[in-house]
N, C-alpha and C positions, 0 to 999 in steps of 0.2 A: 710636639710642635713641628709644623712644617718648615723645612729649610727655605730660605729666600731663593727666588729664581736665579739661575746661573746667568752671569753676564756674558753675552756673546762677543767674541773678538773678531778681528778681520779674517782669521783663519777659518772660523766657523762660517762666516758669510761667504767665503770662497767655496767652501764645501756646499753651501746652499745653492750655488750656481750649477751644481750637478743636476738639480731638478730642471733648470732651464736648458741644460745640455740635452737632457732626455726629451724635453718638449720640442726642441729644435730638431733633434734627430728624427722624431716622429713626423714632424712637418716636412722635412726633407724626403722622408720615405714616401709620404703621401703626395709629394710634389705640389703642395698647396701654394708655395711661393711666399710664405710669411716668415720664413726663418730669419731673414735679415732684420725685418721689422721687430720681431720678438727679441732678438739679441740687442738691438738698439734700445728698445723699451726697457729691457732688464738693466742695461748699463746706466741708462738715464735715471731709472728709479733708484738704483743703488746710490748714485752720486747725489741726487736731489734729497733723498731721505737722510743720508749721512750729514749733508750740509744743514738740513733742517734740524736734525737731531742735535748737532753741536750748537746751533743757534739757540734752540730751546733750552739746552743745558746751561748756556750762558745766562739766559733770562731767569732760569730756575735758581741758579746759584746767586745771582745778584739780588733777587727777591725784592725788587723795588717796584712800586705800583706804576710809576711813569715808564719804566723800562718795559713792563708787561704790556701796557697800553700801546706804546710805540710799536712793539713787536706785532701785536694784534692788528693795528692799523696798517702796518706794512704788508702783512699777509692778506688782509682784506682788500687792500689796494691792488695787489697782484691778481687776486681773484676777480676783481672788477674789470681789470684790463683784459684778462683772459676771456671772461664771459662776453664782453663787448666785441672782442675780435671774433668770437664764434658766431655772434649774431650776423656778422657780415657788414658790408658797407653800402647796402642799398639805401639806408637812412643814415645820414652823417650826424656826428656830434651826440652819440648816444651815451658817452661815458658818464656825464652828470646824471642822466636818468638811471642807468644801471647802478652806478655807485651809490646814489641816494637811496635806491630801493634796497640794495644789499646791506648798507650800513644801518638803515632804519630797522629792517627785519632782524639784523644781528643784535642791535642794542636792545630792542624790546624783548626778544626771546631769551638772549643770554642774561640780560639784567634780571628778568623775572625768575629764570631758573636759579641763578646764584643767590638772589636776595630773598626769594619767597620759598623756593623748594629745597635747595641744598642747605642754605643758611650756614656757611662756614663761620668759624670764629672771626675770621677777617675776610671781607669780601674780595680783597685784592690778592688773595693767594694765587700764585701763577698756575699751579696744577689744575685748579678748577676752571679759571678763565681760559687757559690755553686748551684744555680738553674739550670743553663745551663749544668754544668758538671754532676750533679746528674741525670738529665733526660737522657743525652747521655749515661752514664755508665749503666743505667738499660737496655738499648737496646744492648749496646756493649757486655754485659755479655752473652746474649742469642745468638746474631748473630755470634760472634767470635767462640763460642762453636759449634753452628750448622755448620758453614763453615768447621771448622777443623774436626769435627766428620764425616761429610758427605764426605769430600775429602778422608780421610783415609779409610773410608768404600768403596768408589769407587775404590781406588787404590788396596785395598786388593782383591776386586772381579775381577779386570781386570788386574792382574799382567801379565798374558800370553799375552794379547792384547798389553800391553805397551811394553813388550819385543819384540814382533813381529814388532811393529812399529819401534823400535830402530834398529832391524836387517835389516829392509828395508831402512835404511838411515835417518830416522826421528831424529830430535834433541830432547833432553829431553823435552823441552818446547812444541814441537809439539805433542809428544807422550802422554803427560798428559793434553793437553789443554782442551779437551772436558770434562774431569772429573773435572777440576778446574771450568769450566763454570757451570757445574751442581751444584757444591758446592756453588758457589757465588750466583746463582739464588735461591737455597734453603734457604740461609741465609737472603737474602734481600727481597724476595717476601712478607713475613709477614709484614715487615716495610713499603714496598710500599703499601700494602693493607691498613695499618693503615693510611697512608697519603691520600689514595683515599677517605676514608669515614670520615676523620676528618671534623667536622662541618656540615656533611650531616645527618648522623644517630647517631652520638655520639658527646658529649661535651668533648673534651680532658681534661685530668687531670689538666694541668697547667691553662687552661682557667677557669675551674670550681673553682680551688683554688684562682685564681685572683678575680673572682666574690665574693667568700666568704670573701676575704680580702678587699672588698669594692673598688676594682679597676674598673674603667669604662669598661664595656664589650668590647667596640671596642678596647680600649688600651690593655686589656688582650688578645684579639684575635690577635693583632699585635705581642705581645710577644710570643704567642703560635706558630704563623707562623715562627718566627725566630728560635725558639727552635726545631720545627719539621724539619726544613731545616738543622739545625746543627746536629740533630740526623741522618738524611739521609746521610749527607756528612761524618760524623765521622764513621758511620758504613760501608759505601762503602769503605773508605780508609782502615779501619781495616780488613775487610773481604778479600780484595784484597791482603793485606800484609800477613795475616795469611796463605792463600792458597799458595801464592808465596813461603813463608818460608818453608811450609811443602813439597811442590813440589820440592824445591831445595834439601831438605834433602833426597829425594828418589833416588838421583843419585850421583855417585862419580865423581871425577875429570876427569875420562876417559869417562864420559857420559854413564856409565853402571848403570843399575837399581840395587838398593839395597833393599833387603827385610826388613820387619819390625824387624826381628831378628838382623839385622846388624845395625839398627839405635839406 
């Protein structure tokens, strides 16, 4: 029987910083100018992951459905704020649109994965909800931000063309459709590419973590498949809703185009 994975302590993590020291030294040697940023990023990641680890440990040990749900809502809310900030301030009050899109995609994809695919003995087991939700949110942060930022940029560059389409009798949805499609593709293509190479040239993170946790590789691969498909579904739903919400904000009730100054 395989022995359980060894628990890493702070001394082990301190030794892990030797790798960062090597990377920083190489950057200094090449005079790239990123050494300070890498050191700051490493320190932040250490602090943030330790805080998250202790927080998830509390949720895990309490093992109460309401605690798990509150924890997930808190993480999803922070994800929403971060994604909204990355989109920028050219269009104001995007938080409800981004938040609604992220929570909708998350609830549908995670709910389906837990209840239909994984089917644990109890749906509210924190290890399942936290694992699937956490991976999905990592992708949702980037993809929702990319979709919103790209669509606003496309609209900003093609205002004249949109107004021309409207003057020729096009509906708001028709006038903006091609720009929404560009934004959706831009957001989802990186995730599709990740799906394409998973298990071919890379070992996905959840699969690698499962192997480290002494889960049978085939079983870990099954969970990785379920999670990747949940990621794809949640991101598709969220990206479509984000772009639809932004597109809707660009027109008034009379189907007239509104500039970003009016939003």
